[in-house]
C-alpha positions as CSV (number, residue, x, y, z in Angstrom):
1,M,0.0,0.0,0.0
2,M,1.3,3.4,-0.9
3,S,1.4,6.1,1.8
4,K,1.5,9.8,0.9
5,R,1.5,13.0,2.9
6,V,0.1,16.4,2.2
7,F,2.6,19.2,1.5
8,C,2.6,22.8,0.5
9,P,5.7,24.0,-1.4
10,L,7.2,27.4,-0.6
11,R,7.7,30.0,-3.3
12,S,10.4,32.6,-3.8
13,I,8.4,35.6,-2.4
14,G,8.7,38.2,0.3
15,L,9.7,37.2,3.9
16,S,6.2,37.7,5.3
17,A,4.7,35.7,2.5
18,V,7.3,33.0,3.1
19,L,6.4,32.9,6.8
20,L,2.7,32.7,6.0
21,A,3.3,30.0,3.5
22,L,5.5,28.1,6.0
23,V,2.7,28.3,8.6
24,S,0.2,27.2,6.0
25,G,2.4,24.4,4.8
26,L,3.1,23.2,8.4
27,H,-0.7,23.3,9.1
28,A,-1.6,21.3,6.0
29,Q,1.2,18.8,6.7
30,T,0.1,18.4,10.3
31,A,-3.5,18.0,9.2
32,G,-2.6,15.4,6.7
33,E,-0.2,13.6,9.0
34,A,-2.4,10.6,9.6
35,I,-3.7,10.3,6.0
36,S,-2.4,7.2,4.3
37,I,-3.9,6.1,1.0
38,G,-3.9,3.0,-1.0
39,N,-4.0,2.5,-4.8
40,D,-7.8,2.6,-4.7
41,D,-8.2,5.7,-2.4
42,I,-8.2,9.4,-2.9
43,G,-7.5,11.5,0.2
44,G,-6.4,14.9,1.3
45,V,-7.4,18.0,3.3
46,V,-10.2,20.5,2.6
47,N,-9.4,24.1,3.5
48,S,-11.1,27.4,2.9
49,T,-9.9,30.9,3.7
50,K,-11.1,30.2,7.2
51,G,-8.9,27.1,7.6
52,P,-9.8,23.4,7.7
53,E,-13.5,22.6,6.9
54,G,-14.9,19.8,9.0
55,G,-18.2,18.1,8.3
56,V,-18.3,18.9,4.6
57,W,-18.7,16.4,1.8
58,V,-16.1,15.3,-0.7
59,I,-17.7,13.9,-3.8
60,A,-15.9,11.8,-6.4
61,E,-17.8,10.9,-9.6
62,T,-17.1,9.3,-12.9
63,T,-18.9,8.3,-16.1
64,D,-16.2,5.8,-17.2
65,F,-18.3,2.8,-16.3
66,P,-21.5,1.5,-18.0
67,T,-23.5,3.6,-15.6
68,K,-22.6,6.7,-13.6
69,F,-20.7,6.1,-10.4
70,V,-20.4,8.4,-7.4
71,K,-18.8,8.0,-4.0
72,I,-19.3,10.5,-1.1
73,V,-17.5,10.9,2.2
74,V,-17.4,13.5,5.0
75,T,-14.3,15.4,6.3
76,D,-13.2,15.1,9.9
77,D,-12.8,18.0,12.3
78,R,-9.4,18.8,10.8
79,G,-10.7,18.9,7.3
80,R,-9.2,15.6,6.3
81,Y,-11.0,13.1,4.0
82,L,-10.4,9.7,2.4
83,V,-12.6,8.3,-0.3
84,P,-12.0,4.5,-0.1
85,Q,-12.4,1.6,-2.5
86,L,-12.6,3.4,-5.8
87,P,-12.5,1.3,-9.0
88,K,-9.8,2.5,-11.4
89,A,-11.2,5.4,-13.5
90,N,-10.9,9.1,-14.0
91,Y,-12.8,11.1,-11.3
92,K,-14.0,14.6,-10.7
93,V,-13.5,15.4,-7.1
94,W,-15.1,18.5,-5.4
95,V,-16.4,19.9,-2.1
96,R,-20.0,20.7,-1.0
97,G,-21.0,21.8,2.5
98,Y,-23.3,24.0,4.5
99,G,-21.9,27.5,4.4
100,L,-20.2,26.9,1.1
101,V,-20.8,26.9,-2.5
102,D,-19.5,24.1,-4.7
103,S,-15.8,24.1,-5.4
104,E,-14.4,23.6,-8.9
105,P,-14.0,19.9,-9.7
106,V,-10.4,18.5,-9.8
107,Q,-9.6,15.7,-12.2
108,T,-7.7,12.9,-10.6
109,T,-7.3,9.1,-10.3
110,P,-7.2,6.7,-7.3
111,G,-3.9,6.5,-5.4
112,R,-3.4,10.3,-5.2
113,I,-3.4,12.9,-2.4
114,V,-5.7,15.7,-3.6
115,N,-6.0,18.8,-1.3
116,L,-9.2,20.7,-2.1
117,T,-10.1,24.4,-1.6
118,A,-13.6,24.9,-0.3
119,V,-15.4,28.1,-1.3
120,L,-17.3,30.1,1.3
121,A,-20.8,31.1,0.3
122,P,-20.8,34.9,-0.6
123,N,-24.1,35.4,1.2
124,A,-26.8,33.6,3.1
125,R,-28.9,33.2,0.0
126,A,-26.2,31.4,-1.9
127,A,-25.6,29.1,1.1
128,A,-29.3,28.2,1.5
129,E,-29.5,26.9,-2.1
130,Y,-27.9,23.7,-0.7
131,Y,-30.2,23.2,2.2
132,P,-32.5,20.1,2.2
133,A,-36.1,20.6,1.2
134,I,-37.5,20.4,4.8
135,Y,-35.7,23.6,5.8
136,W,-37.4,25.5,3.0
137,F,-40.7,23.7,3.6
138,S,-40.6,24.8,7.2
139,L,-41.2,28.4,6.0
140,L,-44.8,27.3,5.0
141,H,-47.4,28.8,7.4
142,V,-50.2,26.3,7.8
143,P,-53.6,27.2,9.2
144,D,-53.5,27.9,12.9
145,K,-55.4,25.7,15.4
146,S,-57.9,28.6,15.8
147,E,-59.0,28.1,12.2
148,F,-60.5,24.7,13.0
149,P,-63.0,23.2,12.5
150,G,-63.2,24.5,9.0
151,T,-66.1,26.6,7.8
152,G,-66.1,25.6,4.2
153,P,-65.5,27.4,0.8
154,K,-67.7,30.3,1.8
155,G,-66.1,30.6,5.2
156,N,-62.3,30.2,5.9
157,G,-61.8,27.9,2.9
158,I,-61.1,24.8,5.1
159,P,-63.6,21.9,4.6
160,E,-66.2,21.6,7.3
161,N,-65.2,18.0,7.9
162,M,-61.7,19.1,8.9
163,K,-62.0,19.3,12.7
164,N,-58.5,20.1,13.8
165,Q,-55.0,21.0,12.6
166,G,-53.7,17.5,12.8
167,Q,-56.3,16.3,10.3
168,W,-55.1,19.0,7.9
169,L,-51.4,18.2,8.4
170,H,-51.8,14.5,7.7
171,L,-53.2,15.3,4.3
172,L,-50.6,17.9,3.5
173,K,-47.9,15.5,4.5
174,T,-47.9,11.7,4.5
175,D,-51.3,10.9,3.0
176,S,-51.3,13.3,0.0
177,C,-48.7,15.8,-1.2
178,W,-45.5,14.4,0.3
179,S,-46.4,10.8,-0.4
180,C,-45.1,11.2,-4.0
181,H,-42.4,13.8,-3.9
182,Q,-40.7,16.5,-1.8
183,I,-42.1,20.0,-1.2
184,G,-39.4,22.6,-0.5
185,D,-36.9,21.6,-3.1
186,K,-36.0,24.2,-5.7
187,A,-38.5,22.8,-8.2
188,T,-41.5,23.3,-5.8
189,R,-40.5,26.4,-3.8
190,E,-40.2,28.4,-7.0
191,I,-42.7,28.8,-9.8
192,P,-41.2,27.5,-13.1
193,K,-40.8,30.3,-15.6
194,N,-42.0,28.1,-18.5
195,L,-45.3,27.3,-16.7
196,G,-46.6,30.5,-18.2
197,H,-47.6,34.0,-17.1
198,F,-50.2,34.5,-14.3
199,D,-51.7,37.4,-12.6
200,S,-51.0,36.0,-9.1
201,S,-49.0,33.2,-7.5
202,T,-52.3,31.7,-6.4
203,A,-53.3,31.3,-10.0
204,A,-49.8,29.9,-10.8
205,W,-50.2,27.3,-8.1
206,A,-53.6,26.3,-9.3
207,R,-52.2,25.8,-12.8
208,R,-49.0,23.9,-11.7
209,L,-51.0,21.3,-9.8
210,L,-52.7,20.3,-13.0
211,S,-49.3,19.5,-14.7
212,G,-48.5,16.0,-16.0
213,Q,-50.1,12.6,-15.6
214,A,-50.4,13.1,-11.8
215,G,-52.3,16.3,-12.2
216,N,-55.7,14.9,-11.3
217,N,-54.2,13.2,-8.2
218,M,-52.8,16.6,-7.1
219,V,-56.0,18.4,-7.6
220,N,-57.9,15.7,-5.6
221,G,-55.4,16.3,-2.8
222,L,-56.0,20.0,-3.0
223,E,-59.8,19.5,-2.8
224,Q,-59.4,17.6,0.4
225,L,-57.3,20.5,1.9
226,G,-59.7,23.1,0.6
227,P,-58.4,25.1,-2.4
228,E,-59.7,28.4,-1.1
229,R,-57.4,28.1,1.9
230,A,-54.5,25.9,0.6
231,L,-53.7,27.7,-2.7
232,P,-53.1,31.1,-1.0
233,M,-51.0,29.3,1.6
234,F,-48.7,27.8,-1.1
235,A,-48.7,31.1,-3.0
236,N,-47.6,33.1,0.1
237,W,-44.9,30.6,0.8
238,S,-43.4,30.8,-2.7
239,D,-43.8,34.6,-2.7
240,G,-41.9,34.8,0.5
241,V,-39.1,32.7,-0.9
242,A,-39.0,34.9,-4.0
243,A,-38.8,38.0,-1.9
244,G,-35.7,36.6,-0.1
245,E,-37.1,34.8,3.0
246,L,-34.5,32.2,4.1
247,P,-34.8,29.1,6.2
248,P,-32.7,28.2,9.2
249,A,-29.4,26.6,8.5
250,P,-29.0,22.8,8.9
251,P,-26.2,21.5,11.1
252,R,-23.2,19.9,9.4
253,P,-22.7,16.2,10.0
254,Q,-21.3,15.4,13.5
255,G,-19.8,12.4,15.3
256,V,-20.6,9.1,13.7
257,E,-22.4,10.9,10.8
258,R,-18.9,11.8,9.5
259,N,-18.0,8.1,9.2
260,V,-20.6,7.4,6.4
261,V,-19.5,6.3,2.9
262,I,-22.2,6.7,0.3
263,T,-21.9,5.0,-3.1
264,E,-24.4,5.8,-6.0
265,W,-25.1,4.3,-9.3
266,D,-27.6,5.4,-12.0
267,W,-30.3,3.0,-13.1
268,A,-33.6,3.1,-15.0
269,D,-34.1,6.1,-17.4
270,A,-35.1,9.7,-17.2
271,K,-38.8,9.0,-17.7
272,A,-39.0,6.3,-15.1
273,Y,-39.3,6.7,-11.4
274,L,-38.6,4.2,-8.7
275,H,-40.7,3.2,-5.7
276,D,-38.1,1.1,-3.9
277,E,-35.5,-1.7,-4.2
278,I,-34.5,-5.0,-2.7
279,A,-31.0,-6.4,-2.2
280,T,-31.5,-9.5,0.0
281,D,-33.9,-11.7,2.0
282,K,-35.2,-9.6,4.9
283,R,-34.9,-12.8,7.1
284,N,-31.4,-13.6,6.0
285,P,-29.2,-10.6,5.0
286,T,-26.4,-12.7,3.7
287,L,-28.5,-14.0,0.7
288,N,-27.5,-12.6,-2.7
289,A,-24.2,-11.3,-1.4
290,N,-22.6,-8.9,-3.9
291,G,-25.5,-9.7,-6.2
292,P,-27.8,-7.5,-8.3
293,I,-30.2,-5.0,-6.8
294,Y,-33.8,-5.1,-8.1
295,G,-36.2,-2.1,-8.2
296,A,-39.9,-1.4,-8.6
297,A,-40.9,1.3,-11.0
298,E,-44.6,1.5,-10.1
299,L,-46.7,3.4,-12.7
300,S,-43.8,4.6,-14.8
301,V,-42.4,1.6,-16.9
302,D,-42.9,-2.1,-17.4
303,Y,-39.6,-3.4,-16.4
304,L,-37.7,-4.1,-13.2
305,P,-34.5,-2.0,-13.1
306,V,-31.5,-4.1,-12.1
307,L,-28.1,-2.9,-10.9
308,D,-24.9,-5.0,-10.9
309,P,-23.0,-3.0,-8.2
310,V,-19.8,-4.9,-8.8
311,G,-19.7,-4.2,-12.6
312,A,-21.4,-0.8,-12.3
313,A,-23.9,-1.9,-14.9
314,A,-27.7,-1.4,-15.2
315,S,-30.1,-3.8,-17.0
316,Q,-33.8,-4.6,-17.1
317,V,-36.2,-7.4,-16.5
318,K,-39.2,-7.0,-18.8
319,L,-42.6,-7.4,-17.3
320,T,-45.7,-8.9,-18.7
321,V,-49.4,-9.2,-17.9
322,R,-51.8,-12.1,-18.2
323,D,-54.7,-10.2,-19.7
324,P,-54.2,-7.9,-22.7
325,K,-57.0,-5.7,-21.4
326,T,-55.0,-4.8,-18.3
327,P,-55.2,-1.0,-18.0
328,S,-52.1,1.1,-18.4
329,S,-50.9,4.4,-16.8
330,A,-50.5,5.6,-20.4
331,D,-54.3,5.9,-20.3
332,D,-53.9,8.7,-17.8
333,K,-53.3,11.7,-20.1
334,P,-51.7,14.9,-18.7
335,A,-54.4,17.2,-17.2
336,A,-52.3,20.1,-18.4
337,P,-48.8,20.4,-20.0
338,S,-45.8,19.7,-17.7
339,P,-43.1,22.3,-17.5
340,Y,-40.7,19.4,-18.0
341,W,-42.4,17.1,-20.5
342,G,-45.1,19.2,-22.1
343,D,-48.1,17.2,-23.3
344,E,-46.1,13.9,-23.3
345,A,-47.5,11.0,-21.3
346,I,-44.2,9.7,-20.0
347,W,-45.6,6.9,-17.8
348,N,-46.8,3.7,-19.6
349,S,-46.9,0.8,-17.2
350,R,-49.6,-1.9,-17.0
351,A,-47.8,-4.0,-14.3
352,N,-47.7,-1.1,-11.8
353,V,-45.1,-2.9,-9.7
354,H,-45.0,-1.5,-6.2
355,N,-42.8,-3.5,-3.9
356,P,-40.1,-6.2,-4.4
357,M,-39.0,-8.9,-1.9
358,F,-36.4,-11.7,-2.0
359,D,-37.3,-15.2,-0.8
360,E,-34.9,-17.8,0.6
361,K,-34.3,-19.2,-2.9
362,G,-33.0,-15.9,-4.3
363,R,-36.2,-15.3,-6.2
364,V,-37.7,-11.8,-6.4
365,W,-41.4,-11.5,-5.6
366,I,-43.3,-8.4,-6.6
367,T,-46.8,-6.9,-6.2
368,S,-47.8,-6.6,-9.8
369,R,-51.0,-6.0,-11.8
370,I,-51.6,-8.8,-14.2
371,R,-55.2,-8.2,-15.3
372,P,-58.2,-5.8,-15.0
373,S,-59.7,-5.4,-11.5
374,D,-62.7,-7.7,-11.7
375,N,-61.9,-10.9,-9.8
376,A,-62.3,-14.5,-10.9
377,A,-65.4,-16.5,-9.8
378,F,-63.5,-18.4,-7.1
379,C,-63.0,-15.1,-5.2
380,Q,-66.6,-14.1,-5.2
381,E,-69.8,-14.9,-3.4
382,G,-70.9,-18.4,-4.1
383,S,-67.4,-19.8,-4.3
384,T,-66.3,-22.7,-2.1
385,H,-62.9,-21.3,-1.4
386,P,-62.5,-21.1,2.4
387,S,-61.7,-17.4,2.3
388,A,-64.4,-16.5,-0.1
389,V,-67.0,-18.3,2.0
390,L,-66.2,-16.0,4.9
391,F,-65.4,-12.8,3.0
392,P,-65.9,-12.8,-0.8
393,L,-64.0,-10.2,-2.8
394,K,-65.2,-8.7,-6.1
395,R,-62.1,-6.8,-7.2
396,S,-58.4,-6.4,-6.7
397,G,-56.2,-3.7,-8.2
398,R,-52.9,-5.5,-8.1
399,Q,-51.8,-9.1,-7.8
400,L,-48.5,-11.0,-7.6
401,A,-45.5,-12.0,-9.7
402,M,-42.2,-13.8,-9.2
403,Y,-39.0,-13.5,-11.1
404,D,-36.4,-16.2,-10.8
405,P,-32.9,-14.9,-11.8
406,R,-31.6,-18.4,-12.4
407,T,-34.1,-19.4,-15.0
408,K,-34.9,-15.8,-16.2
409,Q,-38.6,-16.7,-15.9
410,L,-41.4,-14.4,-14.7
411,T,-44.4,-16.2,-13.1
412,L,-47.7,-14.3,-12.8
413,I,-50.0,-15.2,-9.9
414,D,-53.6,-14.1,-9.7
415,T,-54.9,-13.1,-6.3
416,C,-58.4,-12.2,-5.1
417,F,-57.0,-9.7,-2.6
418,G,-55.3,-6.5,-3.7
419,T,-51.5,-6.2,-3.1
420,H,-49.3,-3.2,-2.3
421,H,-46.5,-4.2,0.1
422,L,-45.3,-7.7,0.8
423,V,-43.2,-9.5,3.4
424,F,-42.2,-13.1,4.1
425,A,-43.0,-14.8,7.4
426,E,-40.4,-16.9,9.2
427,D,-42.5,-20.1,9.1
428,A,-42.3,-23.5,7.4
429,S,-44.6,-22.4,4.6
430,S,-42.5,-19.3,3.8
431,T,-45.9,-17.5,3.8
432,L,-45.9,-14.3,1.8
433,W,-48.2,-11.7,3.5
434,T,-49.4,-8.6,1.6
435,S,-51.1,-5.3,2.3
436,S,-53.7,-3.9,0.0
437,G,-52.5,-0.3,0.2
438,G,-55.4,1.0,2.3
439,G,-58.4,-0.4,0.4
440,G,-60.4,-3.7,0.0
441,G,-60.8,-4.4,3.7
442,A,-58.9,-7.7,3.5
443,V,-55.4,-8.9,4.3
444,G,-54.1,-11.7,2.0
445,W,-51.3,-14.3,1.9
446,L,-49.8,-16.9,-0.3
447,N,-48.4,-20.2,0.9
448,T,-45.3,-20.1,-1.3
449,K,-44.2,-23.7,-0.4
450,M,-47.6,-25.0,-1.5
451,F,-47.5,-22.9,-4.6
452,D,-44.0,-24.3,-5.5
453,Q,-45.3,-27.9,-5.0
454,T,-48.6,-27.6,-6.7
455,H,-48.5,-24.4,-8.9
456,D,-52.1,-24.0,-7.8
457,E,-52.6,-20.3,-7.2
458,Q,-56.2,-20.8,-5.9
459,K,-55.5,-23.3,-3.2
460,S,-52.2,-21.6,-2.2
461,Q,-53.8,-18.3,-1.3
462,G,-56.0,-17.0,1.5
463,W,-57.4,-13.8,2.9
464,T,-59.3,-12.5,5.9
465,A,-61.3,-9.5,7.0
466,L,-60.2,-7.8,10.2
467,I,-62.3,-9.1,13.0
468,L,-62.0,-7.9,16.6
469,D,-62.8,-10.3,19.4
470,T,-65.2,-7.8,21.0
471,N,-67.1,-10.5,23.0
472,G,-63.8,-11.5,24.5
473,N,-64.2,-15.2,24.3
474,G,-60.8,-15.8,22.6
475,K,-62.2,-17.1,19.3
476,R,-63.7,-15.8,16.1
477,D,-67.5,-15.8,16.0
478,D,-70.2,-14.2,14.0
479,Y,-69.6,-10.5,13.8
480,V,-71.4,-7.2,13.3
481,E,-70.4,-5.0,10.4
482,P,-68.5,-1.7,10.9
483,D,-71.6,0.5,10.6
484,Q,-73.7,-1.7,13.0
485,P,-74.0,-1.2,16.7
486,A,-72.0,-3.5,19.0
487,D,-73.5,-6.8,20.1
488,P,-72.2,-8.2,23.3
489,T,-72.6,-11.8,22.0
490,K,-70.7,-11.1,18.7
491,D,-67.4,-9.9,17.4
492,K,-67.0,-6.8,15.2
493,R,-65.4,-6.2,11.8
494,I,-63.4,-3.1,11.3
495,N,-63.5,-1.4,7.9
496,A,-59.8,-1.1,7.6
497,A,-57.0,-2.4,5.5
498,F,-53.2,-2.7,5.8
499,Y,-51.0,-0.1,4.1
500,G,-47.6,-1.2,5.6
501,V,-47.2,-4.8,6.6
502,T,-44.7,-6.7,8.6
503,V,-44.4,-10.0,10.5
504,S,-43.2,-10.3,14.1
505,P,-40.2,-12.7,14.6
506,A,-41.2,-12.9,18.2
507,D,-44.6,-14.6,17.8
508,G,-45.5,-14.8,14.1
509,S,-48.2,-12.2,14.3
510,I,-48.8,-9.9,11.4
511,W,-48.9,-6.1,11.8
512,G,-50.1,-3.4,9.5
513,T,-50.7,0.3,9.5
514,V,-54.2,1.8,8.9
515,L,-54.0,5.1,7.1
516,G,-56.1,8.2,8.1
517,F,-56.6,10.3,11.1
518,P,-55.5,9.5,13.8
519,G,-54.7,6.2,12.2
520,A,-53.7,2.9,13.9
521,V,-51.6,-0.2,13.8
522,V,-53.4,-3.6,13.7
523,R,-52.2,-6.9,15.0
524,L,-53.4,-10.0,13.1
525,S,-53.2,-13.4,14.8
526,P,-53.7,-16.1,12.1
527,G,-54.6,-18.9,14.6
528,S,-54.4,-22.6,13.8
529,N,-56.7,-22.6,10.8
530,P,-56.8,-19.3,9.0
531,P,-59.0,-17.5,8.1
532,V,-61.5,-19.3,10.3
533,T,-59.4,-18.7,13.4
534,T,-57.9,-15.3,12.5
535,L,-58.5,-12.4,14.8
536,A,-57.3,-8.8,14.9
537,E,-56.5,-6.2,17.5
538,I,-56.4,-2.4,16.8
539,Y,-54.3,0.3,18.5
540,E,-54.9,3.9,17.6
541,L,-52.2,6.6,17.7
542,P,-52.5,8.6,20.9
543,W,-54.2,11.8,19.7
544,N,-55.7,14.1,22.3
545,D,-55.7,11.3,24.9
546,P,-55.1,12.8,28.4
547,R,-53.5,9.5,29.4
548,A,-50.8,9.7,26.7
549,P,-47.6,11.6,27.5
550,V,-47.2,12.7,23.9
551,H,-49.6,13.0,21.0
552,G,-49.2,11.9,17.4
553,F,-51.2,10.9,14.4
554,S,-51.4,9.3,11.0
555,P,-48.9,6.4,10.4
556,R,-47.7,5.3,7.0
557,G,-44.9,2.7,6.7
558,L,-43.9,0.3,9.5
559,D,-41.5,-2.4,10.4
560,I,-40.8,-4.5,13.5
561,D,-37.8,-5.5,15.6
562,R,-36.7,-9.0,16.8
563,N,-38.5,-8.4,20.1
564,G,-41.9,-7.7,18.5
565,V,-41.8,-3.9,19.0
566,V,-43.5,-2.2,16.1
567,W,-42.0,1.0,14.6
568,T,-43.9,3.4,12.3
569,V,-43.5,6.9,10.9
570,I,-46.3,9.3,11.6
571,A,-47.4,12.6,10.0
572,S,-47.0,14.6,13.3
573,G,-43.2,14.5,12.5
574,H,-42.3,11.5,14.7
575,L,-40.9,8.0,14.5
576,A,-43.2,6.0,16.8
577,S,-42.9,2.6,18.5
578,F,-45.7,0.5,19.9
579,D,-44.9,-2.2,22.4
580,R,-47.9,-4.4,23.1
581,R,-46.2,-5.8,26.2
582,K,-46.7,-2.5,27.9
583,C,-50.5,-2.6,27.6
584,K,-52.2,-2.6,31.1
585,G,-55.8,-3.4,30.2
586,P,-57.5,-6.2,28.3
587,L,-56.3,-6.6,24.7
588,N,-59.7,-8.0,23.6
589,G,-63.2,-7.6,24.7
590,P,-65.8,-4.7,24.5
591,T,-63.3,-2.0,25.6
592,A,-60.5,-3.0,23.3
593,T,-61.6,-0.8,20.4
594,G,-58.4,1.1,19.6
595,E,-57.9,3.7,22.4
596,H,-57.2,1.2,25.1
597,C,-53.4,1.2,25.2
598,P,-51.9,4.7,24.9
599,E,-49.1,3.5,27.3
600,G,-47.8,1.2,24.5
601,W,-46.7,4.1,22.4
602,T,-43.4,6.0,22.5
603,L,-42.8,8.9,20.1
604,Y,-39.4,10.3,18.9
605,Q,-39.3,13.7,17.3
606,L,-37.7,13.5,13.9
607,P,-34.9,15.9,12.9
608,G,-35.6,19.2,11.2
609,P,-37.5,22.4,12.0
610,Q,-41.3,22.6,12.5
611,L,-43.8,24.3,10.2
612,K,-44.9,27.8,10.9
613,G,-48.3,27.8,12.6
614,V,-47.7,24.5,14.4
615,T,-47.0,24.7,18.1
616,D,-47.2,21.0,19.0
617,P,-44.0,19.0,19.3
618,G,-42.8,17.4,16.1
619,S,-41.0,18.1,12.9
620,A,-42.0,19.3,9.4
621,E,-40.5,16.0,8.2
622,A,-43.0,13.8,6.3
623,S,-41.4,10.3,6.4
624,Y,-42.8,7.8,4.0
625,Y,-41.5,4.5,5.5
626,D,-39.2,3.0,8.0
627,W,-37.1,-0.2,8.3
628,V,-35.6,-1.9,11.3
629,D,-32.0,-3.1,11.0
630,Q,-32.6,-6.4,12.8
631,F,-29.2,-7.9,12.0
632,D,-26.9,-4.8,12.3
633,T,-26.2,-4.5,8.6
634,L,-25.2,-0.9,9.0
635,G,-23.1,-0.9,12.1
636,L,-25.1,1.0,14.7
637,G,-26.3,-2.2,16.3
638,R,-29.2,-4.7,16.1
639,N,-32.8,-3.6,16.0
640,V,-32.0,0.0,15.1
641,P,-35.1,1.6,13.5
642,I,-34.3,3.8,10.4
643,A,-36.9,6.2,8.9
644,T,-36.8,7.7,5.5
645,G,-36.0,11.4,5.9
646,N,-38.0,12.5,2.9
647,G,-37.5,16.2,3.6
648,N,-34.1,15.8,5.1
649,D,-32.5,14.3,2.0
650,A,-31.5,11.5,4.4
651,L,-32.1,8.2,6.2
652,L,-32.7,8.8,9.9
653,A,-31.4,6.1,12.2
654,L,-32.6,6.3,15.8
655,L,-30.5,5.2,18.7
656,P,-33.3,4.4,21.2
657,D,-31.1,4.4,24.3
658,T,-30.1,8.1,23.7
659,R,-33.3,9.1,21.8
660,K,-30.9,10.7,19.2
661,F,-31.0,10.4,15.5
662,V,-28.0,9.7,13.2
663,V,-28.7,11.7,10.0
664,L,-27.3,9.8,7.0
665,R,-27.7,12.8,4.6
666,V,-27.2,12.5,0.8
667,P,-25.9,15.9,-0.4
668,Y,-25.7,15.1,-4.1
669,P,-27.7,15.2,-6.1
670,M,-30.0,17.2,-3.9
671,G,-33.5,15.7,-3.7
672,F,-32.8,12.3,-2.2
673,Y,-36.2,10.8,-1.3
674,A,-36.5,7.2,-0.3
675,K,-39.6,5.0,0.0
676,G,-37.8,1.9,1.4
677,M,-34.5,0.4,2.2
678,D,-32.9,-2.9,3.2
679,G,-29.5,-4.0,4.6
680,R,-27.2,-6.7,3.2
681,I,-24.1,-8.5,4.4
682,D,-21.8,-9.3,1.5
683,D,-19.0,-10.6,3.6
684,P,-19.6,-11.4,7.3
685,K,-15.8,-11.2,7.9
686,G,-15.3,-8.0,6.0
687,G,-16.1,-5.5,8.8
688,W,-17.7,-2.3,7.7
689,K,-16.7,-3.0,4.1
690,G,-18.7,-6.2,4.0
691,K,-22.1,-4.7,4.8
692,G,-24.4,-1.7,4.4
693,L,-27.8,-0.3,3.6
694,W,-29.4,-0.1,0.2
695,A,-31.9,2.4,-1.0
696,T,-33.0,4.3,-4.1
697,Y,-34.3,7.8,-5.1
698,G,-38.0,6.9,-4.8
699,T,-39.5,10.2,-5.8
700,R,-42.1,10.2,-8.6
701,T,-40.4,13.4,-9.9
702,P,-36.7,12.6,-10.5
703,F,-36.7,15.7,-12.8
704,H,-37.3,17.8,-9.6
705,A,-34.0,16.6,-8.2
706,E,-30.7,18.5,-8.8
707,G,-29.9,18.2,-12.5
708,G,-33.5,18.7,-13.6
709,K,-34.9,16.9,-16.7
710,G,-32.7,14.0,-17.6
711,T,-31.9,13.1,-14.0
712,T,-32.4,9.4,-13.3
713,S,-33.1,7.5,-10.1
714,K,-30.1,6.2,-8.3
715,V,-29.2,3.2,-6.2
716,L,-27.4,4.1,-3.0
717,H,-25.2,2.0,-0.7
718,F,-24.7,3.4,2.8
719,Q,-21.7,2.1,4.8
720,L,-20.5,3.2,8.2
721,R,-16.8,3.0,8.9
722,P,-15.1,3.3,12.3
723,D,-13.7,6.8,11.5
724,P,-13.7,9.3,8.6
725,L,-10.2,8.1,7.4
726,A,-10.7,4.4,7.5
727,H,-9.9,2.4,4.4
């Protein structure tokens, strides 16, 4: 291994200049004293006119490989950096950091010491251009508590069914606007000039929400908020930004945050967007070591993007459907021209793949649409299928598919129940549990072992309604419907469906989130003979409950740790845990209707500032999903929950013992927005180099990210080394 030191040569100049140069040279040499680099490293010191710059990012990027490759590290408190494990190529290396503007890139190759000059921002406005979206979003002044309940379009513009500020926030954040893309990035805080000329910013916002194939969805979201109130709010926000209003400055990475190494590869294409990715089996993180990463492109395209991280090459798995009449997102024409794509309908997917998952055989399972929504006869009333006898289903919007990398075969599987997310149980049948995405009222599963043996998709699947044991006898009985009054002799069905879904390693129970306000988590116990024996328990978020120490609302994604503690992200700006073991009262019976265990909840405020007009604890953050690192694939320990920091351009890892978050921020390109992640161990003996987290840019608007139109989604690998200079 080569070892090099930083040096600063003296020049033949005046005595004072010589002395200054000598001091500078000694400082640089001292700062670089401990830097040793190998043939596959680039290292050095970052200085500005103020001296060494700690906690800034050094970015090395190249286009020499089949797909673009980027590696990012953070400087230590003396401004030193080391970019490790770089494949041989020509790299541009440069500095980005808070309080700076980007430095000029330096061309270099691995095996060299490269000292970099950071450039101080000339003013606060220039510095703020690099801040994550949440800081700009926090300048938005939402309706005060005193404006609720709403008085309608002829009153204060807030719908009359909107009873409190929390209800309004959950729509603004996780269940509407933020569920598809950031708000607060440069593309949203400013009005695009090519959108047209308007008499007011309010009119401009009304027009921009019509843009593109998602225009109707955005307008529907606006209608729920109340356009008479929401449009002026957005307009005042962007007007304030245009007039020079600036957000608070984010902190630079500190402590262990400076140990992160982020690697990025491009995949997919500029018209595609990614929902999430999968790298390994959630139950066994050593599966598929060093293997390809698979993505789900949802409504955008009919292929699975695939990345070979070793060869830095991207490829595709083509998707098919069973019925040629399967609808396509291409049928959704732009409501109005997009500032980026004009009248072009850029999305054209029939499969609408939402979520991928590896099984123990290395096959990739996906939630995928294979036909129109009307179900087959075996799903419906009159069928003898055990699940249909109890709860017949007329429609499902998405079904299942499985891709086997060894045979290159795609298998389509019809399901009566709708699918959205999916997860494997740790049982003998390798049961695949699914969520329906918030509709349908049923939770479904596939016995994959039976399916492999019989290829019988009908016999291998089952589903259940969510039935509470309200008579408290410990078994499933006849039940009353959600809109019927309680009957002390019967159970009760709840009109709910899972959005997120996970399986407890502790007892095999299935947990899901129920969207809405205040929202809830539901525990499903299959029993010995599902669905006949399957019962549910519901636990609402503690909203305005005097027994709860903190209040929160509206969950979205969730996961679970090895002890059975459920973790979910909620719209009040928290990461929340629910521990059923803490419940003091009965878990079933007439009083167990959702509000019976506030003591089971613990809320952790997410990083970032709060919105203007909100006085309750929380953050402006609108996290989409979370994942629990059950096997310490990152390096912070087992069972560490990690939220997607969708406004923070980051992943947010919580250290429960300290209640502190480790912010794994992605500085380049700005606009990192994940919808999922997983961790893989490529080499159990390789230390930090042998493991890490995987994620992707999951925004529906990759053209909103830094770089604009033409920017593609990226795969990211997060690794945590013992210190900022480790090889």
